[in-house]
N, C-alpha and C positions, 0 to 999 in steps of 0.2 A: 273669832270663832263663836257661832251661835250656840244658846244653850240646848241641851238634849237629855233625854232620859230614855233607858232601856231596862229591861229585865227579862229573864229567860224563867218564866214559872213552869218548867215542866223537867221530867228526866228523860233524856234522850240516851237509849242504848244501842250501840253499833256493833257489829260482827257478824261472821258466818255462824249460824245457828242459835242466835240470840232469840230466835221465834220460841225456843223451849223455855224462856223465862216468862211467857206470858201467864201461866197459872200463878206463879209467884207474885206478879204485879196484880192479877185479879184479887188474890186473897189481900195484898196491901191495900187495895181499894175497899175492901170489907164487902166484897160481892161473891156470893156463892152461885149466883144465876146471872148469866150474861147473853146478850143478843149479838149475833155476828151480822153486820150490815155488810153485804157483798153483792155479787152478781151470778148469773147462771153460767158465765164463762169461767170463773173461778172455781164454780161447782162442777163443771164438766172435767176440768183437769185434776180433779182432787184436791185442791187447795182448801176449799171450805171444809171437807172432810177431815183433813189433816188438822185443822185448826180446832175443829169440834172435838175430835178424838183427844186431841192433847189437853183440852180443858176437862172433858168428862173423865179421863184416866186420871186427873189429880182432883176429883170430887166436886167439880164445878159443873152445874147444869148448863147446857149450852142451847140456844134457840138460834135460828138463821132467818133472816129477812133478806131475800136474793132478787127481789124485782127491782133492781136498780139499773137504768139505762143511762147513756152518757147525757149529759145536759139534763140532770134530774129536774122534775117539775114540783110544783107546790103539792099538787095531788099525791105524788109520790111520797113526798114527805109526810103527808096526812096519812097514808096507809102504813108507812113505817112506825109513826109514832103510836098509831093504834095498835099495831101488832106488838110493839114494845110494852105498851100499858097491859095488854091481855097475857102476855107471858110472865109477867111478874118478875122480870129481869131488873136487875139494880146496877147495871154496868153497860157498856157497849164496846164492842170490838169493831173498829172500822178497818176492813180488810179489803185492799184493792188499791185503785187510783183516786183521782180527785172526786169522783161523782160519789162512791160510797162514803167518802170521808166529809163531804159537804152534806150528805144526808144524815149521817152519823151526828154531826154537830147540831144539825137542825132537830132531829129528834131529842138530843139531850136538853135542848131549850125547852120544846113542847112537853116532854114528859115531867119537867120540873115546875113550868109555868103556865102551860095550857095555851089556847088560842091557836091561830095560824101562823105559819111562818112569815107571812106579810105583815103581821102585827109588828115584827122586830126589824123590819127593813131599815137601813140606814146604819147610823154609827152609835153605838154605846146605848142601845135600847134593852139590852138582856140585864134584867134586874141584879143578878148574882151569878154564882156558881152553877153550872150545868151538870147533869148527870156525868159521871166518870166515863171519859171515852180514852180507850187505848188504840192508838193508830198503828197498823201494821201495813205500810206502803208496799205494793206489789209492783209499781213503776217507779221510774226515776224521773220525775218531771215536775208535779204539780206543787210539792214542797207543803201540801195541806196538813201533813203532820205535825207541823211546827207554825202553822199561821192562825191569825184571829179571825178568818174569813170563812163564810159559808155562801156559795154562789148557787142560786136557785132559779130556774126558769119558770116564769109566770106565763102560761100559755094563753092566758085570756088577753095580755098585752103584747105577746111575743117579746118579752123584756126579761133579761137576766138580773134579777134583784140581788143585792148584796147585803148580807147581815155582817156587820163588823163590831166585834168586842172581844177584848182579850180574855174574857170569860170562855170563848170558843176553843182556845189552844188545848189540845188534848193533854190529858193528865201524865201519860206516858207515850212514847214512841219507840218502836222496836224496828231498827234498821238492819234487816237482814239482807246481804246481798244475794244469798242463795234464793230469795223470794222473787228476784227480777232476772234470773237467768234464763228464763224459758220463754219469756215475751217474744212476738214476733218482731222482726226487725223494723216493720213499718211503725209499729207501736213504740218501739225503742226510740225510732227517730222523731216522732211527733212529740213523745213526752220529754226527749232530751233537748230538743229545741227550745220547748217551753221552759225549762228549767234554766238554760242559758239566758233567754230573754229575762226571766226573773231577775237574775243578776244583773244584766246589762241595764235593764229600766231602773232598778232600785239604785245602781250606781250613778246614773245620769239624773235621777229625780231631784226635784227642788228640795225635797224632804230628807235628802241624804244628810247623815251624821258619820262621824269617825265610826261609831259603832257599826252602822249598817254598811259603810265602805268596806271595813275589815272583812264582814261576812261576805259581801258581794264580789269582792276581789278573790278571796279564797275559792267562792262557788266558780267563778268564771276560769280560773286557773285549772281547777279539778276537771270541770266540764269540757273545756276548750281542749285539754290535754287528752281526754279519754272518749268523747262522744263518737269520734270515727270508729275507732276500734270496738267500742261497745255496740254500735249498731251493726258492724260487720260480724260481730260474734258476741251475742249476750251472755254467753256461757264463760267468757274471760272475766274470771273473778276479780282481778286487779282493776279493771276497766269498770266492771258493774259496781264494786266497792267505792271507785272515785266518783261515779256517776250518782250514787245513792247519797254519799256525803255531801257532794256538790248542790244536788238538788235540795237537801236539807238547808245548807248554809244560804242558798239563795232565798228559800222560804224565810228564813229569820230576817234576812236583809229586807224583803219587801213588806214583811209584817211591820217593820218599823219605818220604812221610807217610802212605801207605796210604790207605784209603777208610772205608767205613762200613758202616751196615745195609742202604743199598740194594743195593750190590754183593753182599753176604753173602746177601742173600735173592733177588737175581735169579738167581744161578747155579744155585740148584736149580730155579727155574721153567723155565730153559732146558734142564737136564738132563732134567727129568720130561717136559716139554710141548713141547720143541723151540721155545720162543717166541725170536724173535731178540733177541739180548742188549740191544741199545739200546731196543727196544720194552718189555722186562720193566723195565729201569731206568726208562725214562720214566713208566711205570704207578705204580711203587713209590715215585718220589720225592716227590711231594706229601704221601703218607701218612707217610713217614719224617721229612720236614720238620716236620709238625705234631707228631709224637712228640718230635722233638728241640727244639721252641721253648723247653721249660722249661731247657734248658742253654744257650741262647743268651747269647753274650758280647758282643753288639753287631755280630757279624758278619753276621747276617740283612739288615740295612739294607745294608751294602755290596754284599752279593751281589744284593740286589733292584735297587740302582743300576745295576749292571753289565748286568742282563739286561731291564730294563724299557724300555731306550731312552730314559729321561726324563734330561734335561740338568741339572735342579735337583733338589736334595734333596727328599724329600717331608716335609711337615709332619706331625707326629703319627705317625709310623712305628710300626705294631705287627708284631711277628714273624709273626703269622698272614697278614699281607699276602704274603709270600714265597711260601707253598703257593699261594695263590690266582693269584698271577702265573705260576707254573709250570703251573697247571691252563689258564690261558689260552694259554700258549706251546704246551703240548701240543695243545690244540685247534687252534690256527693251522697246526700242523705235521701234523696228522692222526694223532697218537699216540692209541692207544685210551685209553678212560678206566678201564677195569677188567680185572682179571685174567681175570674170567668171559667177557669179550669175545674173548679169545685162547685160550679152551679150556682154562683151568685149572679143575680140579674140587676141591673142598673136601676130599674123602676123603684127598687126598695132603698137605694142609697139615702134619699132626703130622711126618711124615718130612721133608718140606721144611725145617721149622722145625729139626729135629735136625741136618740138614746144614748150615744156615745157621749154627747156633751153633759149628760146628767151623771156621769161617772165622776167620782172624786179624783180619778187619776189624770183627768185633763187639767186639774188645776196645779199639778206638781210637775207636769211634762216640762223639760227645760226650756222650750221655746213656747210663748204664748200662742194659743190656739183657739181660733173662732169656729163657728159653725160653718162658715164659707170654706175655711182650711180643711175641715175635716171631710167635707163634700169633695173637694178637689183632691185629697188623699185617697178617698175611696176609689174615685175615678181612675187615678193614677194606677192603683193596685188592681184594677180590672184587668188591665192588659199586660 
């Protein structure tokens, strides 16, 4: 068994109604002024006001930066960091899905160390602790509340850059299933399949360890057993709770094991064509699973059992059955079948492939992958 290291450097609080503990955690962070990083969609449904009122009713001044869009950009991070400095806030509440959390982490860096987020692109370039971040996810998908990554789009390069540092892991994460009970089913599906893929890729990764395996297996068990019922009815609290916990466990798994070709290839798709991250991942997953069959070490059958809903082991299991099961799952969740359906064009494949090869996830994919292989996988996913 190879050597490995892990730590969980944060406090994670789960349960219906735990949002109400936010003021307590802000005070534990020594903060009397906080900035909420979120979006106008959550403002319209009253969630932002709910959180701001909760803070201010407990003597904490709250400001809001709501100009967050999917696939947040370098420019967006700069504006949010400027707003944070001008507000005089001393902590950040990341309220929403992956986009607000990515921006909140980036703001935490810039507020403490200055510069632009491109200065920190890559691994372990953040000098030390960032501004305190409290993560309040409103989707069950990204796992950003427990990860060491911030993914930001550089519009100049049409490239999704990644900042990787364990300093980015939020100080606290509040996982309240009530916060994800009102999302549209289409978003529940895209986020849910993203969370499932986090567990799958972390489990198959060459960087996997017994610790990450434990997290990934529990994630796949929880998500595989609840994603269908959650998408059918996001107000099903049992399913919502399982999805939220599963997403968190999957996030911890890939924070330590990394991912694989699916995520390496999906980031350029989102950068060039603004395809939602979870949708791009869902389309690419069956194609990548078929490619990786050659490297399967018996894990495909375990994954299949977690997501198929079957109680008994399948006789005469073959690895190709996993990709077929994922296709059936995608169909039931309304995930498109091909990249062509979401507006991707073949002329961008060479450049997307080059960008994908720059991802650290390629190096831990279970089957060795070249630029030529990635180009072929993109073409296969087109149809």
